[in-house]
N, C-alpha and C positions, 0 to 999 in steps of 0.2 A: 454210128458216128465214128469218125476217124480220130485216132489219138493225135493230140497236138504235141509237136516236138520242139523243144527249146534247147538250143545248143550254146554252150559256153566254152571259151578258150581255156579258162582256168577253173580249178575246183573252188577257189575262193569266191569267184563271181557266181558260180552255180549255187553254192551253199547259201550265199546271201540272198539271192533271188528266191530260192525255194523256201527258206525260212520265213521270209516276208510274206510269201504267198500263203503258206500254211497259217501264219499268224492272222492274216486277213480272214481266212475261212473260219478260224476259231472265233474271231471277233463277231462275225456274222451270226454264228450259231448261238453264242452267248446272248447277243442282242435279241434273237428270236425266241430262244427257249430257256435262257438263263443257265445253260450248260453246254458243253461241247464234248463229244466223244471221239477220241482219235486212237488209231492203232498204228504203230510204227514197226519197222523191221530192223534186224540187227545187222551185223557185218561191219566192215570198216568204212564203206562208202558214206554212211550218214553221220559219222562222228562230227565232222566240222559243221554240218548243218545243225546237229543237235546243240552244239556249243553256241551257235548264233541264235537259235530259236529260244533257248532258255533265257536270253537277254531281252526278249520282246515284252513290252508292257501290255500284259494280258491279265485278266482276272483268273489267274492260274488255279485258284481254289475252286473254280467252277469247271475245271477241265478234268475229264476222266480219261486216263491213259492206260493202254495195254499194248501187247505185242500181237503181231499177225501170226507169228510162230515162235516156238521155243525148243531148244535142245533139252532133252529130258535128263538134266544134270542138276546137282545141287546149286542153290542160288549163289554160293561163293565160288563155284567152279569158274575158271577163266574163260570157258567157252559159253557160259550162260549169256544169252542176249539181255536178260534182266540186269546183269551187272554192268553191261555197256550202257544201257539206258540210264541207270541210276548214276553212273559216273559222269555222263556227259549231257544228259537232258534234264534229269530231275535235280537240277542245281540252280543256284542264284534265284532269279525271279520265279522259275518253274518248280522250285522246291516244294511249293504248297499244292501242286497238282495231286489228284487222287490216283494212286497207282493200283492196278489190278493185275496181279501176276497170272501168267498162263501156265504156271507150274504148281503142282500140288505135292503132297507127301506120298502119294501112291508110288509103288515100285515101278509100275508100267504105265505109259501114257494112256493106253486103251482103257485102263481102269478108272481114269480120272475124267473121262468124257462127261458123265452125268453131272458131276460137280461143276465143271467148267462151263457146261451149257447153261446152267443157272446164272453164272456170272455174266456170260456173254449176252443172255437175254436182257439183263438189266442195262447193258451198254448199247443195245441196238436202238435205232440205227446209228451207224457211224457217220460223223460229219466229214472226217478226213481219214483216209488210209494211205500210208506211205509204203510202197513196195520197192524191193530191189530186184536184181536179176543176176543169176550166176552164169558162168561161161558155158554151162550145159543147157541154158535156156529155162532153168527153174525159177519160179518166184514163189513167195511164201515157202512152204515145204513141199511144193508140187514137183518132186524129182522125177525125171523121165523113167528111171529104172525102178521106181517104187512099186511094189506089188499092190499096194493099197491106193494107187493114184486115182483110179476111177471112183473110189468111195469118197475121196476128198473133193474131186471135181463135180461129181454127180451123186451126192449123198441121198440115201433114202430117208424118208420121214423128216425132211427138213433139218437134218443134223447140222449143228453149228460149227463143230470142230471134229477133227479126226486124228487118230494116231498114224504116224508115218514111219516106216523103216526103209532105208535105202543103203545100198552098198557104198554110195558116194557121199552120204550125209554125215558120216562119222559117228553120230549118236541117234538113238530113237528120238522122235520129235512129236510135238503137238502142233497142229496147224489149224487155223480157221479154214472152213470149207469155202469153196468158190461162192456159193450163194450168200454166205455171211459177208464176204468181201463185197459182193454186189449190192449190199444194203447201203453202201457209202454214198454220200452226196458227191464226193470228189475223190478220185484216186490219183496219186502222184507216183511215178516210177522214176527212181534216181539211179543212174549208172554212169560209170567213168571208164574211159580207156578205149583204145582202138579195137581190142579183142571183143569187147562187149558191143561195140558199134556194129561189127560184122554180124554178130548174133541177132542184134536188134533188127537189122535190115532183113534178115531171113524171117524173123518172127512177124514182121509187118506184112508179109505176104501170106496169103491163105495157104494152109497146110495142116498137117496132123497136129492136134494139140498135144498128144502124148509124146511127140518128137521134141517139141519146144513148148512146155506148158505155159510160158508167159503169153502165148497166143490166146489162152482162155480169158485174159484180161484185155489184151490189145484188140481182139477181134470180137468185141461185143458192143451192143448199142444201147446198153442200159444206163451205164454210169460214165460221166465224162472222165477221160484219162489225159493227163498232161505228163509227158516224158521230159525229164530234166537230164540232159546228157552233157558230160564234161569231156573235152578232148585231152585233158591232162594225163598225168601218169596213172598207171593202173593202181587200183587200191585193193 
């Protein structure tokens, strides 16, 4: 199935449309199963959407929330995705959502895989997963230069998460594997700016996944993908 592209002139309009769509998906999940499992991504692009989503009238106490990937830093570190989610999404009406950290006390992310797999098994399947995309074509922590990229994209023994190290990532990371992401009912990809538009156009064309790992999500026919693209300033 082809990914659906939604284009917006301004970041405000994009964030409003995406937050409402995610809220609708959450409402459906709660009505069907009395809970909703969602995973979001960090970075600057989703901040405005988070601030709008947390205002939605949802039974947030029935929402289980985690991250798609996380930098292996302390929770208080300014680069931690968890801090961004707590500051901008787990606020106001969404303050009662159930938060599941993707970071443990282990010194290395690879040592935390067994513990995090137990947590992720509880959250499967996901109703909504929100991804971003870097200017190198990475999504989640699927970095093109990562030596462990294949293990994250094509894990053995149904591994749900994987440790990643990349020269461009800044910190060691933990990421959901591609099969875990593919459990989602719906995937949203949010991106902003002309530079990312050019990368997206390349990624929508068949090619090597290792070159532009976002292709692993865009060129599959298992899960519906909606791309929310804003033509506004780079974030």
